[in-house]
C-alpha positions in Angstrom: 0.0 0.0 0.0 1.3 3.4 -0.9 1.8 6.0 1.9 -0.9 8.2 0.4 -3.4 5.3 0.4 -2.4 4.3 3.9 -3.3 7.8 5.3 -6.7 7.5 3.7 -7.4 3.9 4.6 -10.3 3.5 7.1 -9.4 2.1 10.5 -12.0 -0.6 11.5 -12.2 0.5 15.1 -13.1 4.0 14.0 -15.9 2.9 11.7 -17.2 0.7 14.5 -17.8 3.8 16.6 -15.2 3.1 19.2 -13.6 6.2 20.9 -10.1 6.8 19.6 -7.4 9.3 20.7 -4.6 10.1 18.3 -1.6 10.5 20.5 1.1 11.3 17.8 0.9 11.7 14.1 3.8 12.5 11.9 5.0 11.7 8.4 7.0 8.6 9.4 5.3 7.6 12.7 1.9 7.4 14.3 0.6 6.3 17.7 -3.0 5.7 18.6 -4.9 4.6 21.7 -8.1 2.6 20.8 -10.9 2.0 23.3 -12.0 -1.6 22.6 -14.3 -2.0 25.6 -15.5 -0.1 28.6 -12.2 -0.5 30.5 -9.9 -1.9 27.7 -7.6 0.0 25.4 -5.1 -0.9 22.8 -1.9 1.1 22.1 -0.8 1.0 18.4 2.6 2.3 17.3 3.4 2.4 13.6 6.7 3.8 12.3 9.1 3.6 9.4 12.2 1.5 10.1 14.4 4.5 9.6 12.7 6.4 12.5 13.3 3.8 15.3 15.8 1.0 15.5 15.7 -1.7 18.2 17.6 0.3 20.8 15.5 3.5 20.3 12.2 1.5 20.2 13.0 0.0 23.7 13.5 3.6 25.0 10.2 4.9 23.5 8.2 1.9 24.8 9.9 2.1 28.2 8.8 5.8 28.5 5.3 5.0 27.3 4.9 2.3 30.0 6.4 4.7 32.7 3.9 7.4 31.7 1.0 4.9 31.6 1.9 3.5 35.1 2.2 7.0 36.6 -1.1 8.2 35.2 -2.9 5.1 36.4 -1.6 5.8 39.9 -2.7 9.4 39.7 0.9 10.9 39.8 2.8 13.0 37.4 5.2 11.0 35.1 8.8 11.4 36.0 11.0 10.8 33.0 14.8 11.4 32.6 15.8 14.6 30.8 16.2 14.2 27.0 
């Protein structure tokens, strides 16, 4: 699928009426949080291989988990400086 077609392709969860929050959207990377049930969500990360390698991906996912855990506990996320 071409990039232009991908951007226009319908997302099944959206057409089903589920609530969706777009977290990040850029030319070479997108991240979404889909609500799949009353208390169930799915995190989807899509990126071009040149954007993230294995080492960088582990950092991004580690920070995403740290933010999620902090927010579920009702505290402010504490991340290391960039």
